[in-house]
C-alpha positions as CSV (number, residue, x, y, z in Angstrom):
1,M,354.6,-71.0,245.8
2,P,358.3,-70.7,246.7
3,K,359.5,-67.4,248.0
4,V,362.1,-67.1,245.3
5,F,359.5,-67.4,242.6
6,L,357.3,-64.8,244.2
7,C,360.2,-62.4,244.5
8,L,361.3,-62.9,240.9
9,S,357.7,-62.6,239.7
10,K,357.2,-59.3,241.5
11,K,360.5,-57.9,240.2
12,L,359.7,-58.9,236.6
13,H,356.3,-57.3,236.9
14,E,357.9,-54.1,238.3
15,N,360.3,-54.0,235.4
16,W,357.6,-54.5,232.7
17,A,355.4,-51.9,234.4
18,S,358.1,-49.3,234.2
19,V,358.7,-50.1,230.5
20,G,355.0,-49.8,229.9
21,Q,355.0,-46.4,231.7
22,L,357.8,-45.2,229.4
23,Y,355.7,-46.0,226.3
24,I,352.6,-44.3,227.9
25,E,354.6,-41.2,228.8
26,S,356.0,-41.0,225.3
27,F,352.6,-41.3,223.7
28,N,351.2,-38.7,226.1
29,G,353.9,-36.3,225.1
30,S,353.4,-36.8,221.4
31,F,349.7,-36.5,221.7
32,R,349.9,-33.3,223.7
33,D,352.5,-31.7,221.4
34,E,351.1,-32.8,218.1
35,C,347.4,-32.6,218.8
36,L,346.2,-31.0,222.0
37,N,348.5,-28.0,222.0
38,I,347.9,-27.0,218.3
39,N,344.1,-27.5,218.1
40,W,341.3,-25.4,219.6
41,F,338.3,-27.5,220.4
42,M,335.0,-25.7,220.3
43,S,332.8,-28.7,221.1
44,L,333.1,-32.4,222.1
45,E,332.3,-33.4,218.5
46,A,335.0,-31.2,217.1
47,A,337.5,-32.6,219.6
48,R,336.5,-36.2,218.6
49,D,336.9,-35.4,214.9
50,K,340.4,-33.7,215.3
51,I,341.7,-36.4,217.6
52,E,340.5,-39.1,215.3
53,R,342.2,-37.4,212.3
54,W,345.4,-37.2,214.4
55,R,345.1,-40.9,215.4
56,T,344.6,-42.0,211.8
57,D,347.6,-40.0,210.6
58,C,349.8,-41.4,213.4
59,N,348.7,-45.0,213.0
60,E,348.4,-45.3,209.2
61,F,350.5,-42.7,207.4
62,R,353.3,-41.5,209.7
63,P,356.7,-43.4,209.8
64,H,357.7,-44.5,213.2
65,S,361.3,-44.8,214.4
66,A,360.5,-48.0,216.3
67,R,359.5,-49.6,212.9
68,T,362.7,-48.5,211.1
69,Y,360.9,-45.4,209.9
70,L,358.3,-47.3,208.0
71,T,354.6,-46.5,208.2
72,P,352.6,-49.2,210.1
73,A,351.1,-50.4,206.8
74,E,354.6,-50.7,205.2
75,F,355.9,-52.5,208.2
76,A,353.0,-54.9,208.1
77,R,353.6,-55.7,204.5
78,K,357.3,-56.1,205.1
79,T,356.9,-58.5,208.0
80,G,353.8,-60.2,206.7
81,S,351.6,-59.2,209.7
82,E,348.5,-57.1,210.0
83,A,348.7,-53.3,210.4
84,V,348.3,-52.2,213.9
């Protein structure tokens, strides 16, 4: 492979990796603030239950700014895609 291609490929990967890291950090902050910091987990089963309830609320009912403040289900209906 030409050196230029390898250099561009590496730079592109680095840029996308940093964008991905931003999304991960944003998720971690929301998860910590909205779930972990406000719940007291007495057992692994209780933790799984509370975390699943938070995940369901976040993914199915809560509007997201990245989706023009629509819930994932509303966004999917509007765009004709499946809910994520």
